[in-house]
CHARMM-style PDB file with segment names, atoms N, HN, CA, C and O in Angstrom:
ATOM      1  N   MET     1     -81.557 -89.577   2.360  1.00  0.00      PROA
ATOM      2  CA  MET     1     -82.623 -89.922   1.467  1.00  0.00      PROA
ATOM      3  C   MET     1     -82.523 -89.129   0.176  1.00  0.00      PROA
ATOM      4  O   MET     1     -82.125 -87.965   0.176  1.00  0.00      PROA
ATOM      5  N   ALA     2     -82.891 -89.775  -0.926  1.00  0.00      PROA
ATOM      6  HN  ALA     2     -83.215 -90.721  -0.926  1.00  0.00      PROA
ATOM      7  CA  ALA     2     -82.816 -89.115  -2.236  1.00  0.00      PROA
ATOM      8  C   ALA     2     -84.041 -88.237  -2.454  1.00  0.00      PROA
ATOM      9  O   ALA     2     -85.157 -88.538  -2.030  1.00  0.00      PROA
ATOM     10  N   HSD     3     -83.766 -87.149  -3.133  1.00  0.00      PROA
ATOM     11  HN  HSD     3     -82.860 -86.905  -3.478  1.00  0.00      PROA
ATOM     12  CA  HSD     3     -84.864 -86.225  -3.437  1.00  0.00      PROA
ATOM     13  C   HSD     3     -85.416 -86.561  -4.829  1.00  0.00      PROA
ATOM     14  O   HSD     3     -84.708 -86.438  -5.829  1.00  0.00      PROA
ATOM     15  N   LEU     4     -86.663 -86.979  -4.884  1.00  0.00      PROA
ATOM     16  HN  LEU     4     -87.238 -87.079  -4.072  1.00  0.00      PROA
ATOM     17  CA  LEU     4     -87.312 -87.333  -6.150  1.00  0.00      PROA
ATOM     18  C   LEU     4     -88.418 -86.330  -6.451  1.00  0.00      PROA
ATOM     19  O   LEU     4     -89.297 -86.072  -5.628  1.00  0.00      PROA
ATOM     20  N   GLU     5     -88.344 -85.774  -7.658  1.00  0.00      PROA
ATOM     21  HN  GLU     5     -87.631 -85.983  -8.326  1.00  0.00      PROA
ATOM     22  CA  GLU     5     -89.420 -84.863  -8.073  1.00  0.00      PROA
ATOM     23  C   GLU     5     -90.489 -85.654  -8.793  1.00  0.00      PROA
ATOM     24  O   GLU     5     -90.207 -86.385  -9.742  1.00  0.00      PROA
ATOM     25  N   VAL     6     -91.680 -85.507  -8.348  1.00  0.00      PROA
ATOM     26  HN  VAL     6     -91.909 -84.913  -7.577  1.00  0.00      PROA
ATOM     27  CA  VAL     6     -92.809 -86.185  -8.985  1.00  0.00      PROA
ATOM     28  C   VAL     6     -93.584 -85.159  -9.792  1.00  0.00      PROA
ATOM     29  O   VAL     6     -94.125 -84.195  -9.250  1.00  0.00      PROA
ATOM     30  N   GLN     7     -93.626 -85.385 -11.090  1.00  0.00      PROA
ATOM     31  HN  GLN     7     -93.187 -86.168 -11.530  1.00  0.00      PROA
ATOM     32  CA  GLN     7     -94.361 -84.477 -11.964  1.00  0.00      PROA
ATOM     33  C   GLN     7     -95.712 -85.091 -12.303  1.00  0.00      PROA
ATOM     34  O   GLN     7     -95.819 -86.305 -12.481  1.00  0.00      PROA
ATOM     35  N   PRO     8     -96.734 -84.264 -12.391  1.00  0.00      PROA
ATOM     36  CA  PRO     8     -98.048 -84.796 -12.738  1.00  0.00      PROA
ATOM     37  C   PRO     8     -98.052 -85.378 -14.145  1.00  0.00      PROA
ATOM     38  O   PRO     8     -97.379 -84.887 -15.051  1.00  0.00      PROA
ATOM     39  N   LYS     9     -98.831 -86.439 -14.293  1.00  0.00      PROA
ATOM     40  HN  LYS     9     -99.377 -86.838 -13.556  1.00  0.00      PROA
ATOM     41  CA  LYS     9     -98.925 -87.115 -15.582  1.00  0.00      PROA
ATOM     42  C   LYS     9     -99.591 -86.191 -16.602  1.00  0.00      PROA
ATOM     43  O   LYS     9    -100.606 -85.558 -16.312  1.00  0.00      PROA
ATOM     44  N   SER    10     -99.011 -86.124 -17.787  1.00  0.00      PROA
ATOM     45  HN  SER    10     -98.186 -86.638 -18.022  1.00  0.00      PROA
ATOM     46  CA  SER    10     -99.640 -85.294 -18.808  1.00  0.00      PROA
ATOM     47  C   SER    10    -100.897 -86.007 -19.315  1.00  0.00      PROA
ATOM     48  O   SER    10    -100.848 -87.154 -19.757  1.00  0.00      PROA
ATOM     49  N   ARG    11    -102.000 -85.307 -19.238  1.00  0.00      PROA
ATOM     50  HN  ARG    11    -102.040 -84.374 -18.879  1.00  0.00      PROA
ATOM     51  CA  ARG    11    -103.273 -85.896 -19.628  1.00  0.00      PROA
ATOM     52  C   ARG    11    -103.419 -85.833 -21.133  1.00  0.00      PROA
ATOM     53  O   ARG    11    -103.158 -84.806 -21.760  1.00  0.00      PROA
ATOM     54  N   SER    12    -103.832 -86.924 -21.685  1.00  0.00      PROA
ATOM     55  HN  SER    12    -104.044 -87.758 -21.176  1.00  0.00      PROA
ATOM     56  CA  SER    12    -104.092 -86.909 -23.123  1.00  0.00      PROA
ATOM     57  C   SER    12    -105.462 -86.285 -23.341  1.00  0.00      PROA
ATOM     58  O   SER    12    -106.345 -86.376 -22.488  1.00  0.00      PROA
ATOM     59  N   HSD    13    -105.617 -85.682 -24.436  1.00  0.00      PROA
ATOM     60  HN  HSD    13    -104.900 -85.608 -25.130  1.00  0.00      PROA
ATOM     61  CA  HSD    13    -106.869 -85.016 -24.771  1.00  0.00      PROA
ATOM     62  C   HSD    13    -107.776 -85.989 -25.529  1.00  0.00      PROA
ATOM     63  O   HSD    13    -108.000 -85.833 -26.730  1.00  0.00      PROA
ATOM     64  N   TRP    14    -108.296 -86.992 -24.819  1.00  0.00      PROA
ATOM     65  HN  TRP    14    -108.115 -87.119 -23.844  1.00  0.00      PROA
ATOM     66  CA  TRP    14    -109.139 -88.003 -25.456  1.00  0.00      PROA
ATOM     67  C   TRP    14    -110.430 -87.389 -25.978  1.00  0.00      PROA
ATOM     68  O   TRP    14    -110.967 -87.849 -26.986  1.00  0.00      PROA
ATOM     69  N   TRP    15    -110.931 -86.368 -25.313  1.00  0.00      PROA
ATOM     70  HN  TRP    15    -110.495 -85.995 -24.494  1.00  0.00      PROA
ATOM     71  CA  TRP    15    -112.175 -85.744 -25.750  1.00  0.00      PROA
ATOM     72  C   TRP    15    -111.981 -85.009 -27.067  1.00  0.00      PROA
ATOM     73  O   TRP    15    -112.906 -84.914 -27.873  1.00  0.00      PROA
ATOM     74  N   LEU    16    -110.779 -84.491 -27.285  1.00  0.00      PROA
ATOM     75  HN  LEU    16    -110.027 -84.568 -26.630  1.00  0.00      PROA
ATOM     76  CA  LEU    16    -110.485 -83.814 -28.545  1.00  0.00      PROA
ATOM     77  C   LEU    16    -110.453 -84.822 -29.694  1.00  0.00      PROA
ATOM     78  O   LEU    16    -110.980 -84.558 -30.775  1.00  0.00      PROA
ATOM     79  N   TRP    17    -109.831 -85.978 -29.451  1.00  0.00      PROA
ATOM     80  HN  TRP    17    -109.404 -86.192 -28.572  1.00  0.00      PROA
ATOM     81  CA  TRP    17    -109.807 -87.019 -30.480  1.00  0.00      PROA
ATOM     82  C   TRP    17    -111.207 -87.553 -30.758  1.00  0.00      PROA
ATOM     83  O   TRP    17    -111.546 -87.846 -31.904  1.00  0.00      PROA
ATOM     84  N   LEU    18    -112.012 -87.679 -29.721  1.00  0.00      PROA
ATOM     85  HN  LEU    18    -111.736 -87.441 -28.790  1.00  0.00      PROA
ATOM     86  CA  LEU    18    -113.390 -88.138 -29.899  1.00  0.00      PROA
ATOM     87  C   LEU    18    -114.179 -87.137 -30.736  1.00  0.00      PROA
ATOM     88  O   LEU    18    -114.935 -87.536 -31.622  1.00  0.00      PROA
ATOM     89  N   LEU    19    -114.018 -85.874 -30.474  1.00  0.00      PROA
ATOM     90  HN  LEU    19    -113.404 -85.550 -29.754  1.00  0.00      PROA
ATOM     91  CA  LEU    19    -114.691 -84.826 -31.236  1.00  0.00      PROA
ATOM     92  C   LEU    19    -114.254 -84.848 -32.699  1.00  0.00      PROA
ATOM     93  O   LEU    19    -115.088 -84.713 -33.595  1.00  0.00      PROA
ATOM     94  N   ILE    20    -112.968 -85.015 -32.947  1.00  0.00      PROA
ATOM     95  HN  ILE    20    -112.290 -85.125 -32.220  1.00  0.00      PROA
ATOM     96  CA  ILE    20    -112.458 -85.073 -34.324  1.00  0.00      PROA
ATOM     97  C   ILE    20    -113.035 -86.279 -35.058  1.00  0.00      PROA
ATOM     98  O   ILE    20    -113.424 -86.163 -36.220  1.00  0.00      PROA
ATOM     99  N   VAL    21    -113.094 -87.424 -34.403  1.00  0.00      PROA
ATOM    100  HN  VAL    21    -112.777 -87.518 -33.459  1.00  0.00      PROA
ATOM    101  CA  VAL    21    -113.644 -88.632 -35.033  1.00  0.00      PROA
ATOM    102  C   VAL    21    -115.121 -88.444 -35.358  1.00  0.00      PROA
ATOM    103  O   VAL    21    -115.572 -88.837 -36.434  1.00  0.00      PROA
ATOM    104  N   ILE    22    -115.873 -87.852 -34.447  1.00  0.00      PROA
ATOM    105  HN  ILE    22    -115.507 -87.532 -33.573  1.00  0.00      PROA
ATOM    106  CA  ILE    22    -117.299 -87.619 -34.697  1.00  0.00      PROA
ATOM    107  C   ILE    22    -117.501 -86.668 -35.867  1.00  0.00      PROA
ATOM    108  O   ILE    22    -118.373 -86.898 -36.705  1.00  0.00      PROA
ATOM    109  N   VAL    23    -116.718 -85.618 -35.936  1.00  0.00      PROA
ATOM    110  HN  VAL    23    -116.009 -85.432 -35.256  1.00  0.00      PROA
ATOM    111  CA  VAL    23    -116.830 -84.664 -37.042  1.00  0.00      PROA
ATOM    112  C   VAL    23    -116.492 -85.337 -38.373  1.00  0.00      PROA
ATOM    113  O   VAL    23    -117.165 -85.093 -39.374  1.00  0.00      PROA
ATOM    114  N   VAL    24    -115.472 -86.168 -38.395  1.00  0.00      PROA
ATOM    115  HN  VAL    24    -114.925 -86.367 -37.581  1.00  0.00      PROA
ATOM    116  CA  VAL    24    -115.091 -86.873 -39.628  1.00  0.00      PROA
ATOM    117  C   VAL    24    -116.207 -87.821 -40.063  1.00  0.00      PROA
ATOM    118  O   VAL    24    -116.511 -87.913 -41.252  1.00  0.00      PROA
ATOM    119  N   ILE    25    -116.817 -88.523 -39.115  1.00  0.00      PROA
ATOM    120  HN  ILE    25    -116.571 -88.448 -38.149  1.00  0.00      PROA
ATOM    121  CA  ILE    25    -117.909 -89.440 -39.451  1.00  0.00      PROA
ATOM    122  C   ILE    25    -119.112 -88.668 -39.996  1.00  0.00      PROA
ATOM    123  O   ILE    25    -119.734 -89.101 -40.967  1.00  0.00      PROA
ATOM    124  N   VAL    26    -119.441 -87.544 -39.388  1.00  0.00      PROA
ATOM    125  HN  VAL    26    -118.935 -87.192 -38.600  1.00  0.00      PROA
ATOM    126  CA  VAL    26    -120.574 -86.748 -39.858  1.00  0.00      PROA
ATOM    127  C   VAL    26    -120.316 -86.221 -41.264  1.00  0.00      PROA
ATOM    128  O   VAL    26    -121.214 -86.247 -42.105  1.00  0.00      PROA
ATOM    129  N   ILE    27    -119.121 -85.751 -41.525  1.00  0.00      PROA
ATOM    130  HN  ILE    27    -118.392 -85.730 -40.842  1.00  0.00      PROA
ATOM    131  CA  ILE    27    -118.785 -85.245 -42.862  1.00  0.00      PROA
ATOM    132  C   ILE    27    -118.836 -86.376 -43.885  1.00  0.00      PROA
ATOM    133  O   ILE    27    -119.345 -86.185 -44.989  1.00  0.00      PROA
ATOM    134  N   ALA    28    -118.313 -87.554 -43.532  1.00  0.00      PROA
ATOM    135  HN  ALA    28    -117.899 -87.710 -42.635  1.00  0.00      PROA
ATOM    136  CA  ALA    28    -118.340 -88.697 -44.448  1.00  0.00      PROA
ATOM    137  C   ALA    28    -119.779 -89.116 -44.750  1.00  0.00      PROA
ATOM    138  O   ALA    28    -120.113 -89.394 -45.902  1.00  0.00      PROA
ATOM    139  N   LEU    29    -120.628 -89.164 -43.729  1.00  0.00      PROA
ATOM    140  HN  LEU    29    -120.357 -88.938 -42.794  1.00  0.00      PROA
ATOM    141  CA  LEU    29    -122.030 -89.529 -43.949  1.00  0.00      PROA
ATOM    142  C   LEU    29    -122.746 -88.492 -44.800  1.00  0.00      PROA
ATOM    143  O   LEU    29    -123.588 -88.850 -45.623  1.00  0.00      PROA
ATOM    144  N   PHE    30    -122.431 -87.227 -44.621  1.00  0.00      PROA
ATOM    145  HN  PHE    30    -121.747 -86.935 -43.953  1.00  0.00      PROA
ATOM    146  CA  PHE    30    -123.033 -86.166 -45.425  1.00  0.00      PROA
ATOM    147  C   PHE    30    -122.701 -86.345 -46.905  1.00  0.00      PROA
ATOM    148  O   PHE    30    -123.585 -86.274 -47.758  1.00  0.00      PROA
ATOM    149  N   PHE    31    -121.421 -86.577 -47.206  1.00  0.00      PROA
ATOM    150  HN  PHE    31    -120.702 -86.634 -46.513  1.00  0.00      PROA
ATOM    151  CA  PHE    31    -121.035 -86.717 -48.604  1.00  0.00      PROA
ATOM    152  C   PHE    31    -121.520 -88.035 -49.204  1.00  0.00      PROA
ATOM    153  O   PHE    31    -121.871 -88.078 -50.383  1.00  0.00      PROA
ATOM    154  N   LEU    32    -121.545 -89.108 -48.417  1.00  0.00      PROA
ATOM    155  HN  LEU    32    -121.259 -89.073 -47.459  1.00  0.00      PROA
ATOM    156  CA  LEU    32    -122.075 -90.373 -48.930  1.00  0.00      PROA
ATOM    157  C   LEU    32    -123.562 -90.258 -49.228  1.00  0.00      PROA
ATOM    158  O   LEU    32    -124.029 -90.756 -50.252  1.00  0.00      PROA
ATOM    159  N   ASN    33    -124.303 -89.612 -48.351  1.00  0.00      PROA
ATOM    160  HN  ASN    33    -123.923 -89.207 -47.520  1.00  0.00      PROA
ATOM    161  CA  ASN    33    -125.728 -89.426 -48.577  1.00  0.00      PROA
ATOM    162  C   ASN    33    -125.972 -88.540 -49.796  1.00  0.00      PROA
ATOM    163  O   ASN    33    -126.905 -88.770 -50.565  1.00  0.00      PROA
ATOM    164  N   ARG    34    -125.138 -87.539 -49.961  1.00  0.00      PROA
ATOM    165  HN  ARG    34    -124.380 -87.352 -49.336  1.00  0.00      PROA
ATOM    166  CA  ARG    34    -125.273 -86.647 -51.110  1.00  0.00      PROA
ATOM    167  C   ARG    34    -124.941 -87.369 -52.413  1.00  0.00      PROA
ATOM    168  O   ARG    34    -125.607 -87.160 -53.427  1.00  0.00      PROA
ATOM    169  N   TYR    35    -123.922 -88.213 -52.390  1.00  0.00      PROA
ATOM    170  HN  TYR    35    -123.380 -88.383 -51.567  1.00  0.00      PROA
ATOM    171  CA  TYR    35    -123.508 -88.929 -53.593  1.00  0.00      PROA
ATOM    172  C   TYR    35    -124.534 -89.989 -53.987  1.00  0.00      PROA
ATOM    173  O   TYR    35    -124.954 -90.052 -55.143  1.00  0.00      PROA
ATOM    174  N   TYR    36    -124.933 -90.815 -53.035  1.00  0.00      PROA
ATOM    175  HN  TYR    36    -124.592 -90.764 -52.096  1.00  0.00      PROA
ATOM    176  CA  TYR    36    -125.858 -91.893 -53.343  1.00  0.00      PROA
ATOM    177  C   TYR    36    -127.301 -91.410 -53.402  1.00  0.00      PROA
ATOM    178  O   TYR    36    -128.149 -92.086 -53.984  1.00  0.00      PROA
ATOM    179  N   GLY    37    -127.594 -90.276 -52.823  1.00  0.00      PROA
ATOM    180  HN  GLY    37    -126.905 -89.727 -52.350  1.00  0.00      PROA
ATOM    181  CA  GLY    37    -128.951 -89.739 -52.832  1.00  0.00      PROA
ATOM    182  C   GLY    37    -129.366 -89.233 -54.203  1.00  0.00      PROA
ATOM    183  O   GLY    37    -130.560 -89.221 -54.501  1.00  0.00      PROA
ATOM    184  N   GLN    38    -128.444 -88.821 -55.039  1.00  0.00      PROA
ATOM    185  HN  GLN    38    -127.474 -88.830 -54.797  1.00  0.00      PROA
ATOM    186  CA  GLN    38    -128.778 -88.294 -56.356  1.00  0.00      PROA
ATOM    187  C   GLN    38    -129.110 -89.403 -57.338  1.00  0.00      PROA
ATOM    188  O   GLN    38    -129.843 -89.162 -58.297  1.00  0.00      PROA
ATOM    189  N   ASN    39    -128.607 -90.590 -57.136  1.00  0.00      PROA
ATOM    190  HN  ASN    39    -128.012 -90.786 -56.357  1.00  0.00      PROA
ATOM    191  CA  ASN    39    -128.851 -91.682 -58.062  1.00  0.00      PROA
ATOM    192  C   ASN    39    -130.115 -92.460 -57.719  1.00  0.00      PROA
ATOM    193  O   ASN    39    -130.509 -93.357 -58.464  1.00  0.00      PROA
ATOM    194  N   ARG    40    -130.741 -92.132 -56.623  1.00  0.00      PROA
ATOM    195  HN  ARG    40    -130.420 -91.403 -56.018  1.00  0.00      PROA
ATOM    196  CA  ARG    40    -131.918 -92.859 -56.185  1.00  0.00      PROA
ATOM    197  C   ARG    40    -133.147 -92.306 -56.899  1.00  0.00      PROA
ATOM    198  O   ARG    40    -133.332 -91.091 -56.965  1.00  0.00      PROA
ATOM    199  N   THR    41    -133.981 -93.184 -57.430  1.00  0.00      PROA
ATOM    200  HN  THR    41    -133.831 -94.172 -57.377  1.00  0.00      PROA
ATOM    201  CA  THR    41    -135.221 -92.785 -58.066  1.00  0.00      PROA
ATOM    202  C   THR    41    -136.348 -92.969 -57.063  1.00  0.00      PROA
ATOM    203  O   THR    41    -136.590 -94.066 -56.560  1.00  0.00      PROA
ATOM    204  N   VAL    42    -137.022 -91.876 -56.791  1.00  0.00      PROA
ATOM    205  HN  VAL    42    -136.826 -90.985 -57.199  1.00  0.00      PROA
ATOM    206  CA  VAL    42    -138.119 -91.922 -55.837  1.00  0.00      PROA
ATOM    207  C   VAL    42    -139.417 -91.817 -56.618  1.00  0.00      PROA
ATOM    208  O   VAL    42    -139.636 -90.863 -57.365  1.00  0.00      PROA
ATOM    209  N   THR    43    -140.268 -92.804 -56.435  1.00  0.00      PROA
ATOM    210  HN  THR    43    -140.091 -93.579 -55.829  1.00  0.00      PROA
ATOM    211  CA  THR    43    -141.561 -92.800 -57.093  1.00  0.00      PROA
ATOM    212  C   THR    43    -142.625 -92.571 -56.041  1.00  0.00      PROA
ATOM    213  O   THR    43    -142.779 -93.350 -55.100  1.00  0.00      PROA
ATOM    214  N   THR    44    -143.343 -91.502 -56.219  1.00  0.00      PROA
ATOM    215  HN  THR    44    -143.218 -90.870 -56.984  1.00  0.00      PROA
ATOM    216  CA  THR    44    -144.416 -91.218 -55.277  1.00  0.00      PROA
ATOM    217  C   THR    44    -145.725 -91.147 -56.035  1.00  0.00      PROA
ATOM    218  O   THR    44    -145.777 -90.693 -57.179  1.00  0.00      PROA
ATOM    219  N   THR    45    -146.751 -91.590 -55.400  1.00  0.00      PROA
ATOM    220  HN  THR    45    -146.708 -91.959 -54.471  1.00  0.00      PROA
ATOM    221  CA  THR    45    -148.078 -91.494 -55.983  1.00  0.00      PROA
ATOM    222  C   THR    45    -148.968 -90.739 -55.022  1.00  0.00      PROA
ATOM    223  O   THR    45    -148.869 -90.888 -53.804  1.00  0.00      PROA
ATOM    224  N   ASP    46    -149.817 -89.948 -55.578  1.00  0.00      PROA
ATOM    225  HN  ASP    46    -149.898 -89.828 -56.567  1.00  0.00      PROA
ATOM    226  CA  ASP    46    -150.738 -89.176 -54.764  1.00  0.00      PROA
ATOM    227  C   ASP    46    -152.142 -89.529 -55.213  1.00  0.00      PROA
ATOM    228  O   ASP    46    -152.562 -89.152 -56.307  1.00  0.00      PROA
ATOM    229  N   SER    47    -152.859 -90.240 -54.388  1.00  0.00      PROA
ATOM    230  HN  SER    47    -152.518 -90.547 -53.499  1.00  0.00      PROA
ATOM    231  CA  SER    47    -154.190 -90.687 -54.769  1.00  0.00      PROA
ATOM    232  C   SER    47    -155.235 -89.605 -54.564  1.00  0.00      PROA
ATOM    233  O   SER    47    -156.399 -89.804 -54.912  1.00  0.00      PROA
ATOM    234  N   SER    48    -154.852 -88.477 -54.013  1.00  0.00      PROA
ATOM    235  HN  SER    48    -153.907 -88.315 -53.730  1.00  0.00      PROA
ATOM    236  CA  SER    48    -155.832 -87.424 -53.772  1.00  0.00      PROA
ATOM    237  C   SER    48    -156.038 -86.540 -54.997  1.00  0.00      PROA
ATOM    238  O   SER    48    -157.000 -85.773 -55.042  1.00  0.00      PROA
ATOM    239  N   LYS    49    -155.164 -86.630 -55.984  1.00  0.00      PROA
ATOM    240  HN  LYS    49    -154.383 -87.253 -55.948  1.00  0.00      PROA
ATOM    241  CA  LYS    49    -155.309 -85.810 -57.187  1.00  0.00      PROA
ATOM    242  C   LYS    49    -156.231 -86.509 -58.174  1.00  0.00      PROA
ATOM    243  O   LYS    49    -156.148 -87.720 -58.377  1.00  0.00      PROA
ATOM    244  N   THR    50    -157.087 -85.744 -58.767  1.00  0.00      PROA
ATOM    245  HN  THR    50    -157.154 -84.759 -58.603  1.00  0.00      PROA
ATOM    246  CA  THR    50    -157.999 -86.265 -59.772  1.00  0.00      PROA
ATOM    247  C   THR    50    -157.714 -85.541 -61.079  1.00  0.00      PROA
ATOM    248  O   THR    50    -157.693 -84.311 -61.132  1.00  0.00      PROA
ATOM    249  N   VAL    51    -157.495 -86.316 -62.122  1.00  0.00      PROA
ATOM    250  HN  VAL    51    -157.512 -87.315 -62.079  1.00  0.00      PROA
ATOM    251  CA  VAL    51    -157.249 -85.750 -63.432  1.00  0.00      PROA
ATOM    252  C   VAL    51    -158.524 -85.911 -64.246  1.00  0.00      PROA
ATOM    253  O   VAL    51    -159.046 -87.017 -64.384  1.00  0.00      PROA
ATOM    254  N   ILE    52    -159.018 -84.812 -64.778  1.00  0.00      PROA
ATOM    255  HN  ILE    52    -158.594 -83.914 -64.665  1.00  0.00      PROA
ATOM    256  CA  ILE    52    -160.231 -84.852 -65.575  1.00  0.00      PROA
ATOM    257  C   ILE    52    -159.823 -84.768 -67.037  1.00  0.00      PROA
ATOM    258  O   ILE    52    -159.193 -83.802 -67.469  1.00  0.00      PROA
ATOM    259  N   ASP    53    -160.189 -85.786 -67.782  1.00  0.00      PROA
ATOM    260  HN  ASP    53    -160.700 -86.571 -67.431  1.00  0.00      PROA
ATOM    261  CA  ASP    53    -159.884 -85.840 -69.206  1.00  0.00      PROA
ATOM    262  C   ASP    53    -161.108 -85.330 -69.956  1.00  0.00      PROA
ATOM    263  O   ASP    53    -162.199 -85.881 -69.813  1.00  0.00      PROA
ATOM    264  N   SER    54    -160.931 -84.279 -70.753  1.00  0.00      PROA
ATOM    265  HN  SER    54    -160.044 -83.831 -70.869  1.00  0.00      PROA
ATOM    266  CA  SER    54    -162.065 -83.678 -71.455  1.00  0.00      PROA
ATOM    267  C   SER    54    -162.566 -84.559 -72.592  1.00  0.00      PROA
ATOM    268  O   SER    54    -163.678 -84.361 -73.080  1.00  0.00      PROA
ATOM    269  N   THR    55    -161.767 -85.525 -73.017  1.00  0.00      PROA
ATOM    270  HN  THR    55    -160.863 -85.686 -72.620  1.00  0.00      PROA
ATOM    271  CA  THR    55    -162.203 -86.404 -74.110  1.00  0.00      PROA
ATOM    272  C   THR    55    -162.842 -87.679 -73.587  1.00  0.00      PROA
ATOM    273  O   THR    55    -163.254 -88.521 -74.385  1.00  0.00      PROA
ATOM    274  N   ALA    56    -162.938 -87.848 -72.300  1.00  0.00      PROA
ATOM    275  HN  ALA    56    -162.604 -87.164 -71.651  1.00  0.00      PROA
ATOM    276  CA  ALA    56    -163.522 -89.058 -71.724  1.00  0.00      PROA
ATOM    277  C   ALA    56    -165.004 -89.107 -72.017  1.00  0.00      PROA
ATOM    278  O   ALA    56    -165.698 -88.100 -71.872  1.00  0.00      PROA
ATOM    279  N   GLY    57    -165.481 -90.215 -72.409  1.00  0.00      PROA
ATOM    280  HN  GLY    57    -164.918 -91.033 -72.526  1.00  0.00      PROA
ATOM    281  CA  GLY    57    -166.900 -90.399 -72.684  1.00  0.00      PROA
ATOM    282  C   GLY    57    -167.287 -90.080 -74.118  1.00  0.00      PROA
ATOM    283  O   GLY    57    -168.434 -90.306 -74.503  1.00  0.00      PROA
ATOM    284  N   LYS    58    -166.378 -89.571 -74.907  1.00  0.00      PROA
ATOM    285  HN  LYS    58    -165.446 -89.388 -74.594  1.00  0.00      PROA
ATOM    286  CA  LYS    58    -166.654 -89.240 -76.306  1.00  0.00      PROA
ATOM    287  C   LYS    58    -166.055 -90.321 -77.189  1.00  0.00      PROA
ATOM    288  O   LYS    58    -165.010 -90.125 -77.810  1.00  0.00      PROA
ATOM    289  N   VAL    59    -166.723 -91.456 -77.238  1.00  0.00      PROA
ATOM    290  HN  VAL    59    -167.571 -91.615 -76.733  1.00  0.00      PROA
ATOM    291  CA  VAL    59    -166.212 -92.592 -77.984  1.00  0.00      PROA
ATOM    292  C   VAL    59    -166.639 -92.444 -79.429  1.00  0.00      PROA
ATOM    293  O   VAL    59    -167.815 -92.232 -79.725  1.00  0.00      PROA
ATOM    294  N   GLY    60    -165.685 -92.556 -80.313  1.00  0.00      PROA
ATOM    295  HN  GLY    60    -164.729 -92.728 -80.072  1.00  0.00      PROA
ATOM    296  CA  GLY    60    -165.973 -92.571 -81.753  1.00  0.00      PROA
ATOM    297  C   GLY    60    -166.193 -91.202 -82.361  1.00  0.00      PROA
ATOM    298  O   GLY    60    -166.620 -91.130 -83.513  1.00  0.00      PROA
ATOM    299  N   THR    61    -165.937 -90.148 -81.684  1.00  0.00      PROA
ATOM    300  HN  THR    61    -165.589 -90.207 -80.748  1.00  0.00      PROA
ATOM    301  CA  THR    61    -166.080 -88.820 -82.281  1.00  0.00      PROA
ATOM    302  C   THR    61    -164.740 -88.330 -82.728  1.00  0.00      PROA
ATOM    303  O   THR    61    -163.854 -88.061 -81.916  1.00  0.00      PROA
ATOM    304  N   GLN    62    -164.592 -88.212 -84.034  1.00  0.00      PROA
ATOM    305  HN  GLN    62    -165.311 -88.430 -84.693  1.00  0.00      PROA
ATOM    306  CA  GLN    62    -163.340 -87.713 -84.609  1.00  0.00      PROA
ATOM    307  C   GLN    62    -163.673 -86.565 -85.520  1.00  0.00      PROA
ATOM    308  O   GLN    62    -164.752 -86.528 -86.112  1.00  0.00      PROA
ATOM    309  N   LYS    63    -162.774 -85.640 -85.637  1.00  0.00      PROA
ATOM    310  HN  LYS    63    -161.898 -85.670 -85.156  1.00  0.00      PROA
ATOM    311  CA  LYS    63    -162.978 -84.481 -86.506  1.00  0.00      PROA
ATOM    312  C   LYS    63    -162.279 -84.675 -87.816  1.00  0.00      PROA
ATOM    313  OT1 LYS    63    -162.337 -83.802 -88.682  1.00  0.00      PROA
TER     314      LYS     63
END
C-alpha cells in the first residue's frame, strides 16, 4: 500500500477580509459625509425666541 500524507487544508482568513472591507466602508462613509455635509444648508427656526423691537408702535415719529 502507498503511503499518502494528508495535510490539513490551509484556512483562509475570511474574517480578516471582512474586517478590512468594513473598515474601508466606514472610512469612505466618513469622508463622503464630511465632503457633502459642508455644502448642505441647514435652515432652522426657533419659535421660542421672541425679538422685541424698540421702535415697534412708534408710527410716524422721526427725528
